[in-house]
N, C-alpha and C positions, 0 to 999 in steps of 0.2 A: 568600422563596425560596431557600434555598442548598443548593450541594452541595459533599461534600467532595473536593479534588484528589487524583487517587490516587496512586499512583507514575508510569504511565507519561505520564498529563496532566505532571507535573512534567518527566518526558525529553523527550516532545515540545519542552515549551517551551525547554526547554535546549539541545534540537540545533539551533533556531534562533539562540538566543544565541552560541551556538561555532562557528556557520558547516559545522553539519551537511547540514542541509536547512531546506526553507522553512514544514515540519507544514504542507501544503494538500493535502488526496486531491481527486484528478479523476475526472470520467465526462464522456465525452462519447456522444452517442447519436445516430445519423447518419438519419433517419427518412426514409420511402419515401413523401412527403405532408407535409400540415400537422397539429398540433396544437392543442388547442381551448387559447390564450390567459388566457382567463378563468379557465379551471375548472382550469389549471397553477399560475397562480397562488393561486387559493384554495387547491390540493391541497398547493402551499410553505409557505402561510398554515397550513394546518391540521396539520402536522406538528410545526410549535414546540408545541402542546400536548400532541401525542401523545409527543414528546421534550423537557422541559421543557426538558430541560441547553442545548439549543440557543437560546433565548433570553436565556441569563447573560451576563454577561461574569468573565473572567479577572481573580484580584484576586495580585498574585503580587507584590508587595514586602511581605511581612510574613513572619512567621516559620514560621506554615501557609499555602501557598497555598489557596483555597477558588473557588469560581465565586456567582455571587448575580446576580438576575434582575434585566437592562436596565432603565435606568431612563430612562424618556422617551423611546422610541426606537418612529421610523418606518418600522416593521417591511414599511411596503411596496416600498422599496429592495430583497427580495430575490429580485426576479426584473429584469432587465434585458434589453432590448429590441434588435438592430440587425439592422444590413443590411447590413453589408461585413463579408467573412472574415477580412481585417486587423484590422478591432475587434473583433470573436469572438475572434480567437485572442490580443490585447494580453490581453481580459479572463479568458479561458483561465488565463494564468499571472500569474494579480493576486493578491495574497494577503489573509490574513481578520486582519485586527485582533484578537486573542480578548480586548482588552481595553476595544474600545468597541463591538462591532457582532455581529448572528445569528453563530451560527460555523456557517452555513448559507447559499447563497445559490448562483444560475444567471444564466445566461444563456443568450438565446434568439437564435439565429442565422434571422430572418425573410427565405426566400426561397422558391424553388419548391420544395424541398425544406427544412422544418425540421431546424436540429441544437441539439441541447441540450447544454449544459455545466453541472454539478452540481458544484462543489468544498466540499467540509465540511474542518473541523476535524480535525487525525489528534490535537491531543489530545483531544478527544473518541472518536476511534475508529480500531480499524483497517481494513484492507479487508474482512474479513468484518464486520466490525459495519458499514460504510460499505454494504456488499450489504444488509445485514437494509433499510439504514433505506430503500436506491435501492427496496425491494422494496416495504416498507411505504408512500412514494410511489405507485409504480404502484395499487396495492389505492387507497388513497383516489381516486386521482384519478380511474381509471374507475367506482368505486361512487360517486364524484360528476358522470359524464355519465351515469349510470344514472337519479339523483336528485339535485339539487343542491343539494338539502338535506341530503344524508347528513353525519351525525355520529358519526366513532368513538367507542368509548367505551375504547379501548384507550391505555394508558399506559405507556410502558416508561421507567421508573425506577427500576427495583431495581438491587442491586448491578453495580460496576462494578470492582470491585479485582482484584488477582491473585491472592487467595487461593481463587477461584472453581477455579482451576486448583492451587494448591500444598497446598489441603487435600484435594485429592484423593489425596495420596501422602501413607506414612507418614512419622516422622522419620529413622529409617532408609535408606531410596530417597533424600531429600533429599540426604541427609547422604553417602552415596554419589557421590550425582550431585556434590555440592560438590569432594570429594575427587579420585572420579576423571576427571573432568572438567573439568581446573581448566583447558581452554587451549579450551573447545568454543562458547564463546560471544563469544570478545570478544579481544580483542590484536589489536598493530600488523600489517597485511600491505604487506613492503615491497615493493607490485608496484601501481606505478599506470599508469594508461589515459594514453596519449599527450594532453595537454592544451595548451595556449598558457602560458605561467607568467603574464601578467599578469589580473588581477582581472576579472572581470566582470557587468556587473548589467542584460546583455540573459537574462529568462529563453525555453528553449523546451522543448517537447515534439517531440520525432521518434518518429514510428513506421513500424512494418514488419511489414506482412500478410501468413499463410500461409495462403492459401484452404483451400477445404474439401478440394480432393485432396490436396494434402500433409497436408491434418491427417490425412486415411485413410492415406493413407503412411508415417507417425507411429506411428498408432494399430495398423497392420499389422505393422510393427517390434518395439514394445513388446509385445506378445504372442507374436509367435514367437521373443523373446530373454528374457521375463520381466523387462525394465525397466517404469520409470511414465515418464510423459509428464516429470518434471520431468528424472527420469534421462538421457535424452534431452536435454533444453534447457540442461543444465549440463554434458553431455557439451560441446555445440556449442558453448557457452559457453566452456569450456576452451581447446577447439582453437583457439580465435577468438584466444584472452590468447594460449598458445602463440606462432602465428604471428607477430603483432604486438609483443608481449616479447622471446621468445628465451629462456625462463626456463624450465628442466624443472620445478624444484619450486614447483608453483601453488596456490593457496587464493582460496578464495572464500567471502564469506560470504553464507551460505544462511537465505533467512525461515520462520521455521516458526509455523502457527498452532494454537495449544498448545490451540485445542476438543477437539483430536481425544484428546484426552486426558480428557474429560468423560463420564460416564454419563449423565448430562442436556442434551442439547443444545440447551434451551431455558431461551435467557437473555434475563429481560425487562429490558433495557437497551442501550446502545449502549455499547462499552468497545473498550481495547487489551488483547487477550489472545495478543500473537505475541512469540517469541521468537528469538531465531539461532541457529545453531551454524557451523562454521568447515568447511569441505570441503577437506582438502587433498590434493591426489594429483601421482605422480610423470607428467608427458611424453617420451615420447619423439618423436623424428622419423617411426620407422618404424612407429607405432602407427595402426594403423584406426582409424576412428569405434568398430569393434567394440569396439578395444583400451578405448580410453578410457569408454565408456558401462559396461565391464565395471568397471569401477577407481574409474565415481564408485555406481556400483549397491551394488557391495562397501562401499565408504565409508559412504553411508546407509544403507543394511542393518545395518551393525553400530553407528550412531546409535540408528537406531530400535527396537534390543533393547533401550536400556541409556536409556529413556525422555528419547526425542530434544527437547531445546531446556528441558529442566526445570534444569540447571544453572542457564543464564541470569536465570533467574525467582526461584531462589534466594538467587544472588549479588546482584543487586538491591535484593532485599528486606530481605535482612541489609545491606545498605548502608545502606539509606534505615532503619532500624531503629536503626542504632548512629552512626547520625549526623545531624545537626539539619541541614536545609534549606540553611538558612544555611552551614555548614560544608561540604555537599555541593554547593554550587556554587561556592566557594572552590577548593576539591577538584578541581573538571573543568576548572576554568579553567586550569589547567596538566596536567591529566593526562590529555586528550580523547584517543580513541584507538579510534574507532571502523576496523573495516577500510575500507580503500579500494575496496576493489570488491566488491559484493554484488550479489544477485540475490533476485527475490522473486516465486513463480509462485501469483497472486493466485485464477488457476484457474477453474473455470468459472463464467459470470453466467447463471443458469436463466430464459432465451427464456421458460418459461413464465409467470415471477412479474416478470421484469421487461419486465411490456405495457402500453401506455396503450391502453384500449377507441376502438379507430375507427382508430388510426395504428400503420403497420405499421413496424417497426423494418429498418435495410439492416443497419446495425453498430454497434458501443459497444466502449466500453474503459474499463478501470479504469487509470487508472496513479497511484504515489505523489508523495510529496514531489518538487520541485525542488531536486535536490542542489547543493551548492557544493561549487567545487574543493578540492582533488583527487579528492573523492567520484563515485565511478562508480556507476552499479545499472542494473541492467536487468531491467524490471519484465515478466510477461507474463498476456493474459489469454483467456481461452477464451467465443465465444458463438456459437453456430450453427454450429459446427463449423469454427469460423475463429478463428486464434489469432493476434490482436496484441501486438506487443514492441514497448513502448517505453521509451527513455533520457530523462529529465529534466535539465536544467542550465545555471545561468548562465555562458554561455559565449560564445566568438566565432565568427565563418562559420568561421575556421578546424576550429574544436572540431565544427560542424557536420558540414564536409566530411570528418572523422575517425570519427566516428557515423556517420555515412552508407556509409562503406568497409566500417565494422564491421557494420553487417546485410548489405550485399553477401557477406560472406567468411561471414557468420552463414550465410547462406541457402542458400553453395553446400554449405558442411558439411553442413546436411540434406539435399543430396537420396540421399535413401537409396532 
């Protein structure tokens, strides 16, 4: 069994190679009670048959990389149990070896209330694809609780190419996007979040929660001013960066789920269909929160009118079409210039679909890869009217302090 390595598979691999991020997606689920461990393990193993690419290894050092089925691997290590919070946090920030092990794994903290972490190789899919996997896992688990002999017929092994998106657009629109939005999807932004200069191999995930009352206030504010939640979160991000860096012209890289452009949302695979755009505004010391949010809203609405995110996919497609993989690796080794500051709003986790039959979930969040310095990304997920902000980094204790200070300032900006 072999699968073609798609463009974003290769890019995510190179992101780790050139120290952008470690290409692992994370989900943490806090239960109000205990989950059935044996059924969970069976559900996890079953997903390997439902999503067969998960039980393959990545073959990279060839002219054209590909995925092939793992030989002689003990799939039982897909779930690891622990009884200490420290061990759980260590496992949460562990990596997945794409060349030697299955591309998904889970860790369960067995305490009074169970806590589950699920990790997936970002080469396989983006956050939206990860949510699709999580919903599938929950569905299998819940059906196994009702009938331990349940065996799904679903197989997610369809098209994973970004052509799913680019084929939706005419050649003229793609050409217009390539010409008129040349600075929309990439480029060096000379803004750095303050971090210790020394390299660190200590990975951590820091979170901050906006509870249901704060969430309701944000929703009310958005409706009153015709803003999106993304506008408001990005505005708060800008205002914090302005206060920290004291720089008027600011740019932030914003992730865009390109599935919004699809006529049919029924994709029979896990895949990466996320692009990025560069949001740029000018902040002034006397700007109110409304002033900043209005600038963000206008900037993002203009991009939405011009096929937001398309430029990035067009450029990447062209690059991989013109250059061989070997040549592209050499090019990126000296011209890797991802924006240093970014934000991804992973959006709503559906509480009706992310549910394990018989065990209530207190809260959950998804976050992306752990960044290497000097890269800095804020992620946001919403579950049951609660927003969880997260920042992942290979950093020091002082970096942790700076990020916690960031969350405090961010929180104060959102006192709407």
